[in-house]
C-alpha distance (Angstrom), angle and dihedral (degrees) to the residues before:
residue distance angle dihedral
M1 . . .
T2 3.81 . .
D3 3.78 120.2 .
L4 3.83 115.6 -131.6
V5 3.71 142.7 -157.5
F6 3.74 123.0 -165.7
E7 3.83 122.8 -162.4
N8 3.77 147.9 149.3
G9 3.88 97.7 59.5
T10 3.73 141.7 67.9
I11 3.78 108.4 -74.2
V12 3.83 112.6 -160.9
I13 3.85 110.2 -153.0
D14 3.76 95.3 180.0
G15 3.73 126.8 14.1
G16 3.79 99.4 -162.2
P17 3.84 124.4 134.3
D18 3.86 132.2 -114.4
G19 3.75 96.4 47.1
G20 3.83 95.5 -51.0
R21 3.72 95.5 119.2
R22 3.86 121.6 102.2
T23 3.82 131.6 -167.6
A24 3.74 132.2 -160.5
D25 3.93 135.5 -162.2
R26 3.78 93.3 -133.1
L27 3.84 138.3 20.4
Y28 3.82 125.0 -156.9
V29 3.78 126.8 -155.0
S30 3.79 126.4 -168.7
D31 3.77 127.8 171.4
G32 3.78 93.0 -10.8
R33 3.83 95.6 -52.3
I34 3.84 136.6 97.3
V35 3.82 108.5 -106.6
A36 3.83 132.0 -171.9
D37 3.76 100.6 -126.9
A38 3.76 133.3 47.2
P39 3.82 114.7 -93.3
A40 3.80 116.1 -127.8
G41 3.79 113.2 -100.3
A42 3.74 95.4 4.6
D43 3.84 123.5 168.9
R44 3.93 109.0 -108.2
T45 3.82 124.4 -139.5
D46 3.77 117.2 -162.7
L47 3.79 106.7 -147.9
G48 3.87 91.4 -157.4
G49 3.82 93.1 -135.8
G50 3.81 91.9 -51.4
W51 3.72 133.8 121.7
L52 3.86 132.0 -85.6
L53 3.77 111.4 -160.2
P54 3.80 140.8 174.9
G55 3.81 107.0 -83.1
F56 3.87 110.8 -92.9
I57 3.78 119.1 -106.3
D58 3.85 116.6 -152.1
T59 3.78 118.1 -165.7
Q60 3.79 95.7 -173.0
V61 3.77 117.7 51.2
N62 3.82 116.4 148.6
G63 3.72 96.9 172.4
G64 3.85 148.2 -32.4
G65 3.75 140.6 174.4
G66 3.80 91.5 47.0
V67 3.85 97.4 -55.9
L68 3.76 135.4 97.6
F69 3.78 124.8 -149.7
N70 3.77 93.3 -136.0
D71 3.87 91.9 55.4
D72 3.83 92.5 56.2
P73 3.78 117.9 1.2
S74 3.70 96.3 -163.1
V75 3.79 140.9 126.1
E76 3.76 92.2 -102.8
T77 3.79 91.5 52.9
I78 3.77 91.7 50.9
R79 3.80 89.3 48.9
Q80 3.81 91.5 53.1
I81 3.82 93.3 46.5
G82 3.80 92.6 50.1
A83 3.86 91.7 47.3
A84 3.75 92.2 51.9
H85 3.81 95.3 49.8
A86 3.83 92.7 42.3
R87 3.79 86.9 71.1
F88 3.80 86.9 65.9
G89 3.81 99.3 45.1
T90 3.75 104.0 -88.2
T91 3.70 108.2 141.5
A92 3.86 98.8 167.2
F93 3.74 129.2 26.8
L94 3.74 147.8 160.6
P95 3.78 114.9 -126.2
T96 3.73 104.3 -134.8
L97 3.81 130.0 -138.9
I98 3.70 117.4 -161.9
S99 3.77 121.7 -149.4
D100 3.81 110.5 -45.3
T101 3.75 140.7 135.0
L102 3.83 122.3 -56.3
E103 3.75 87.2 -114.4
R104 3.70 90.1 59.6
V105 3.77 93.0 45.9
D106 3.79 88.9 53.0
Q107 3.75 90.6 51.1
A108 3.72 93.0 49.2
M109 3.89 93.9 48.6
R110 3.80 90.7 50.3
A111 3.80 91.4 47.9
T112 3.85 88.7 51.1
E113 3.80 90.1 51.3
Q114 3.70 91.9 51.5
A115 3.82 93.9 45.0
I116 3.84 90.7 54.3
A117 3.80 90.7 45.4
E118 3.88 89.4 53.2
G119 3.79 93.0 48.1
V120 3.83 97.1 -115.2
P121 3.84 100.8 -177.4
G122 3.82 115.4 -102.2
V123 3.85 103.8 1.9
V124 3.78 110.7 127.6
G125 3.77 101.8 162.0
I126 3.73 142.7 -50.0
H127 3.85 139.1 -72.8
I128 3.86 113.2 -147.7
E129 3.85 103.0 -166.0
G130 3.82 101.9 -169.1
P131 2.96 156.3 -59.9
F132 3.82 84.2 161.7
L133 3.77 95.5 73.4
N134 3.76 142.1 118.5
P135 3.74 118.4 -95.5
A136 3.76 91.3 -146.8
R137 3.89 88.8 66.4
K138 3.84 97.2 30.6
G139 3.87 96.9 132.8
T140 3.72 108.4 -178.9
H141 3.83 93.2 -18.8
D142 3.82 119.5 113.2
A143 3.84 106.0 -113.1
N144 3.73 89.9 -158.7
R145 3.75 89.0 71.6
F146 3.80 93.4 52.3
L147 3.84 115.9 121.2
A148 3.84 139.1 -177.6
L149 3.72 118.6 -112.4
D150 3.79 113.9 -107.7
A151 3.78 138.5 162.5
E152 3.78 92.5 -84.1
S153 3.86 93.9 52.2
I154 3.77 93.1 41.9
A155 3.83 89.1 54.4
L156 3.80 91.0 48.8
L157 3.74 93.9 49.6
G158 3.81 91.0 52.2
S159 3.84 93.6 48.5
L160 3.79 102.5 88.6
K161 3.80 108.6 124.1
R162 3.83 96.5 -167.7
G163 3.73 132.5 38.0
R164 3.77 131.4 -4.7
T165 3.82 128.9 -43.2
L166 3.80 119.0 -149.6
V167 3.75 118.4 -175.0
T168 3.80 125.0 -169.2
L169 3.83 113.1 -156.2
A170 3.79 138.4 159.0
P171 3.89 105.3 -108.7
E172 3.82 92.2 -149.7
M173 3.78 88.9 59.4
C174 3.87 94.7 62.6
T175 3.77 137.6 19.7
P176 3.75 136.1 -88.7
A177 3.92 85.5 -112.7
D178 3.86 89.2 57.2
I179 3.78 91.7 50.7
A180 3.86 90.4 47.3
A181 3.82 91.9 49.5
L182 3.87 90.6 52.6
A183 3.74 90.4 48.1
A184 3.76 91.9 48.8
A185 3.81 88.9 53.1
G186 3.80 90.3 58.1
V187 3.81 95.9 -100.7
I188 3.91 117.4 144.0
V189 3.78 103.6 -132.1
S190 3.86 120.6 -150.4
A191 3.77 128.2 178.6
G192 3.79 118.8 -131.8
H193 3.86 143.5 133.8
S194 3.75 82.9 40.8
D195 3.83 137.8 145.0
A196 3.79 92.4 -171.1
D197 3.88 118.9 146.2
Y198 3.70 122.9 -123.7
D199 3.78 96.5 -95.1
T200 3.82 93.1 50.8
M201 3.76 88.7 52.3
R202 3.69 92.4 50.8
R203 3.92 91.0 51.9
A204 3.93 87.2 46.7
F205 3.78 91.7 55.3
D206 3.77 90.1 47.4
A207 3.82 91.4 51.5
G208 3.90 95.4 51.7
V209 3.85 111.4 -73.8
T210 3.83 104.1 140.5
G211 3.79 102.1 169.8
V212 3.83 144.1 41.4
T213 3.72 117.4 -144.3
H214 3.82 116.4 -129.9
L215 3.82 98.4 -19.1
F216 3.71 114.8 -124.9
N217 3.80 96.7 13.2
A218 3.78 120.8 100.2
M219 3.86 97.0 -1.6
S220 3.66 141.5 95.5
P221 3.80 108.6 -77.6
L222 3.82 133.8 -128.4
H223 3.83 110.3 -86.6
H224 3.70 121.7 172.7
R225 3.80 92.1 -120.7
E226 3.88 96.8 29.7
P227 3.76 110.2 38.7
G228 3.85 93.3 -176.2
V229 3.80 124.4 177.0
V230 3.74 95.3 -37.0
G231 3.80 94.6 50.0
A232 3.83 91.7 47.4
A233 3.81 91.7 47.4
I234 3.80 95.8 47.7
E235 3.82 92.1 46.4
N236 3.87 91.3 50.5
Q237 3.83 110.4 87.2
R238 3.84 96.9 -168.4
I239 3.78 109.2 49.9
Y240 3.84 124.4 87.2
A241 3.80 119.6 -116.2
G242 3.79 125.7 -162.3
L243 3.81 120.0 -140.6
I244 3.73 128.0 -160.6
V245 3.82 102.2 -154.3
D246 3.80 102.0 -172.0
G247 3.67 100.9 119.1
H248 3.84 91.1 -112.6
H249 3.78 108.1 65.5
V250 3.86 97.5 51.5
A251 3.90 130.8 9.2
P252 3.77 108.5 -110.8
A253 3.69 89.8 -125.6
A254 3.88 90.4 61.0
L255 3.88 88.3 49.8
R256 3.89 92.1 51.2
I257 3.78 90.1 51.0
A258 3.91 90.7 53.0
L259 3.80 90.5 46.7
A260 3.84 91.5 50.9
A261 3.85 89.6 54.7
R262 3.82 102.6 49.2
P263 3.88 142.8 35.4
H264 3.77 107.8 -78.6
D265 3.79 92.9 -136.2
R266 3.82 87.6 66.3
F267 3.79 92.6 66.8
M268 3.77 123.5 81.7
L269 3.77 127.7 -162.2
V270 3.85 111.2 -129.8
T271 3.83 132.0 177.3
D272 3.79 103.7 -154.7
A273 3.80 79.9 -156.2
M274 3.75 125.7 -170.2
S275 3.85 130.8 -154.8
P276 3.91 97.7 -76.6
V277 3.80 93.4 70.7
G278 3.74 106.9 113.8
T279 3.78 93.6 15.0
D280 3.76 139.6 82.5
A281 3.80 93.8 -119.9
T282 3.80 118.3 135.5
S283 3.77 96.7 -167.9
F284 3.85 143.0 18.2
T285 3.76 142.8 177.4
L286 3.85 122.7 -101.9
Q287 3.76 115.6 -173.4
G288 3.80 92.2 -33.5
K289 3.82 95.1 -42.6
T290 3.82 123.1 113.5
I291 3.83 111.1 -128.1
R292 3.76 119.0 -166.8
I293 3.87 128.0 -165.3
R294 3.79 108.2 -125.7
D295 3.80 116.8 -179.1
G296 3.75 90.0 -21.8
A297 3.84 96.7 -47.8
C298 3.78 126.2 108.9
V299 3.80 107.4 -132.8
E300 3.83 140.3 171.3
E301 3.76 121.5 -125.5
N302 3.86 87.6 -95.0
G303 3.83 90.6 51.1
T304 3.83 99.2 -106.4
L305 3.72 110.6 147.0
A306 3.83 113.6 -112.9
G307 3.81 108.6 -166.6
S308 3.69 118.9 -63.9
A309 3.77 147.9 -86.3
L310 3.84 90.0 -131.8
D311 3.85 127.1 130.1
M312 3.79 122.7 -162.4
A313 3.77 97.7 -112.5
T314 3.88 87.1 56.9
A315 3.81 89.2 45.6
V316 3.76 91.5 55.0
R317 3.82 92.2 45.9
N318 3.76 90.7 48.6
A319 3.86 89.9 51.6
V320 3.78 89.0 55.7
E321 3.83 96.2 42.9
M322 3.91 100.1 36.1
L323 3.76 103.6 29.7
G324 3.86 100.1 34.1
L325 3.87 93.8 -122.8
D326 3.77 120.1 150.2
V327 3.76 117.2 -114.8
A328 3.82 95.5 -104.8
E329 3.74 93.4 50.2
A330 3.87 94.3 47.6
A331 3.83 87.8 46.8
G332 3.85 89.1 52.7
M333 3.78 90.0 56.3
A334 3.85 88.2 52.9
S335 3.86 93.9 46.6
A336 3.77 122.9 8.0
S337 3.85 95.3 41.1
P338 3.84 97.4 51.5
A339 3.72 90.5 40.4
A340 3.90 88.7 58.9
F341 3.70 90.2 42.5
L342 3.75 92.4 54.8
S343 3.94 93.5 35.9
L344 3.86 91.6 -121.3
A345 3.80 95.1 157.8
D346 3.79 96.2 -174.8
R347 3.73 98.9 49.2
G348 3.80 136.2 66.5
S349 3.77 98.3 57.3
L350 3.77 141.3 52.6
R351 3.82 97.1 -126.6
P352 3.74 117.6 140.2
G353 3.74 109.1 -84.4
A354 3.83 94.2 31.8
R355 3.77 124.5 119.8
A356 3.79 111.0 -89.8
D357 3.79 93.8 -116.1
L358 3.80 100.3 149.5
V359 3.82 139.6 170.8
W360 3.86 123.9 -162.3
L361 3.77 116.6 -156.5
D362 3.77 124.1 -178.9
E363 3.78 124.5 -127.4
K364 3.83 90.5 -80.7
L365 3.75 89.2 50.1
M366 3.69 93.6 -110.5
P367 3.91 115.7 145.6
R368 3.76 118.3 -97.9
G369 3.79 105.1 165.0
T370 3.85 144.7 -14.5
W371 3.75 130.9 -154.5
I372 3.77 123.9 -165.7
G373 3.89 112.3 -161.9
G374 3.74 87.6 -14.5
V375 3.79 93.8 -56.0
P376 3.90 117.7 117.6
A377 3.82 108.6 -111.2
S378 3.79 91.1 170.6
A379 3.79 135.2 -0.4
G380 3.72 131.0 -179.4
């Protein structure tokens, strides 16, 4: 494995808020890890005045490179999705299965285990978004596939032998005991596609829900007499909330209000990406529905949003331009925050000892190169 030195740019070691971020003039990589001293004979990369950031971690990736995980939950699909998103700085991701049969969930979980065992670059687990959702907030999901949690499904969701399992469910469609059972099995539980009221959400957080999937979207809104899922999530200072910053899913002003109310390190940038990312496609098929890309948004014929055409580099750039964050803080939401949410201790920063998962952006925050474990995954 080639040793590396990066120089002549702004190198963000940590992307945390409130003065916690640190920068360096040079970064050294040896044997796939960040090291404190320059390795002898290392290859040098001139950053050209750009940025070197911790690799992006995306917890919600439905597809990319022309393929969708639901269409073919296989190792090869995971490989294609990872390769497509690596071009935009994603060094770790959860292939995401939207609501489907338990047989399909099982197939997707087994494919994820195999992909991790084979060393497919970037894959660190699976996100199972549904089918335990509320039809009132179904979004683009097929409500005919929705199920109630039971002992069989809880056992299945807790069966992944490699990597992390993230499950999005509607807390009002199950019990706090169900949530506690999933958490006890090592599942990371997130609330989404939910019409829960404020009190139900509070009980769900107490039972083991630690995240909210795409805050504001497909959930009961904040009303001054009925705070709903959004109000409970914004009030809570501990849980992690995913944000789709594409200018379509949520008005930037609403995102800025949420950011003003909670610690920034408890927000995560996510893409909710569909198959067109990394391609020139202008439409695709999702579970029998034709989805078209209009002005950068993925929409059904009736105008319902259906995932996104967003990549993580663009999400970081949008967080800077639309939300007024500095680059290091936006990068922290794309790296340190999801790493903490998923308990990936050696990712999300460029401290010595961490994995050499890196993304190089130019001065305009356009992607120039990606390294996963010190190995080039994309270079411009």
